[in-house]
C-alpha positions in Angstrom: 163.9 132.4 19.2 167.5 131.3 19.3 167.1 127.6 18.4 169.2 124.9 19.9 172.6 126.5 19.3 171.7 130.2 19.6 172.4 131.0 16.0 170.3 133.8 14.5 170.5 135.8 11.2 170.9 139.0 13.0 174.1 140.2 11.4 175.6 140.4 7.9 178.2 137.8 8.8 175.6 135.3 10.0 173.5 135.8 6.9 176.6 135.3 4.7 177.5 132.1 6.6 174.0 130.7 6.1 173.9 131.7 2.4 177.3 130.3 1.4 176.8 127.2 3.6 173.6 126.5 1.7 175.4 126.9 -1.6 178.1 124.5 -0.6 175.5 122.0 0.6 173.6 122.3 -2.7 176.8 121.7 -4.6 177.5 118.5 -2.7 174.0 117.2 -3.2 174.0 118.0 -7.0 177.5 116.6 -7.5 176.6 113.5 -5.5 173.6 112.7 -7.6 170.9 113.4 -5.0 167.5 113.1 -6.6 166.0 116.0 -4.7 165.4 119.4 -6.3 167.6 122.4 -6.0 165.2 125.2 -6.8 163.9 125.9 -3.3 167.3 125.5 -1.7 168.6 128.2 -4.1 165.7 130.4 -3.0 166.8 129.9 0.6 170.5 130.7 -0.2 169.5 133.8 -2.2 167.2 135.0 0.6 170.0 134.7 3.1 172.4 136.6 0.8 169.8 139.2 0.1 169.3 139.7 3.8 173.0 140.2 4.2 172.8 142.9 1.6 170.2 144.7 3.7 172.7 144.9 6.6 175.2 146.6 4.2 172.6 149.0 2.8 170.0 149.6 5.5 167.7 151.6 3.3 166.9 148.6 1.1 163.6 146.8 1.6 164.4 143.4 3.1 161.5 141.9 1.1 162.6 143.2 -2.2 166.3 142.4 -1.6 165.7 138.8 -0.5 163.3 138.1 -3.3 165.4 139.6 -6.0 168.6 137.9 -4.8 166.8 134.6 -4.6 165.5 135.1 -8.1 168.9 136.0 -9.4 170.6 132.9 -8.1 167.8 130.6 -9.2 167.7 132.1 -12.8 171.4 131.8 -13.1 171.1 128.0 -12.7 167.7 127.2 -14.2 167.4 129.8 -16.9 163.7 130.3 -16.2 163.2 134.0 -15.6 159.5 134.3 -15.9 158.6 131.2 -13.9 161.0 132.0 -11.1 159.6 135.6 -10.9 156.0 134.4 -10.7 156.7 131.6 -8.2 158.6 133.9 -5.9 156.2 136.8 -6.0 153.0 134.7 -5.5 154.4 132.3 -3.0 155.6 135.2 -0.9 152.4 137.1 -1.2 154.3 140.1 -2.7 152.6 140.4 -6.1 153.5 144.1 -6.3 157.2 143.1 -6.2 156.9 141.3 -9.5 158.5 144.0 -11.6 161.6 144.2 -9.4 161.9 140.4 -9.2 161.5 140.1 -13.0 164.1 142.7 -13.6 166.6 140.9 -11.3 165.8 137.6 -13.1 166.4 139.1 -16.6 169.6 140.7 -15.5 170.7 137.3 -14.1 169.7 135.5 -17.3 171.7 137.8 -19.5 174.7 138.0 -17.1 175.1 134.2 -16.9 173.8 133.3 -20.4 177.0 131.5 -21.4 178.1 130.0 -18.1 177.0 126.4 -17.5 176.8 125.8 -13.8 175.4 122.2 -14.0 176.6 119.5 -16.3 173.1 118.8 -17.7 172.3 122.5 -18.2 171.1 123.3 -21.7 172.1 126.4 -23.7 169.3 128.9 -24.6 169.3 129.8 -28.2 166.8 132.6 -27.7 169.4 134.5 -25.7 171.7 134.5 -28.7 168.9 135.9 -30.8 168.0 138.7 -28.3 171.7 139.7 -27.7 172.8 139.8 -31.3 169.6 140.9 -33.1 170.2 143.2 -36.0 167.3 145.0 -37.6 168.3 144.6 -41.3 169.5 141.0 -41.0 167.5 138.5 -43.0 167.6 134.8 -42.4 169.3 132.7 -45.0 166.7 130.5 -46.8 168.0 127.7 -48.9 167.2 127.9 -52.6 164.5 125.6 -53.8 165.9 122.5 -55.6 
């Protein structure tokens, strides 16, 4: 199936074109105030970039690479590692890929923990706690008056 213009995702370059074009389109819709969501478009962009990675490393499983890349991009924006992992694994029918998807989500969450991509994006205080946790540190409790 070649579609109307004969464009297929049959090479690394074509997959990169689709992935980055989708990211540019998402940035225009978010910046323009479009009321639609951006979670599933991020899934599509991540899947295209994950498929491009399969052309570079042919031994990678295309299913795992596309799902993990989609999860990584989405978690970088939405900061929802568990929900993204569950949605991707169960919607794709690949429940056994959940550990790999969750690992990619957690890596993305910690790698982009302090980078706000969207103006309305909230900071996650639980990331500070998990990154800088010290065993012998006790919380300061104010003295009773």
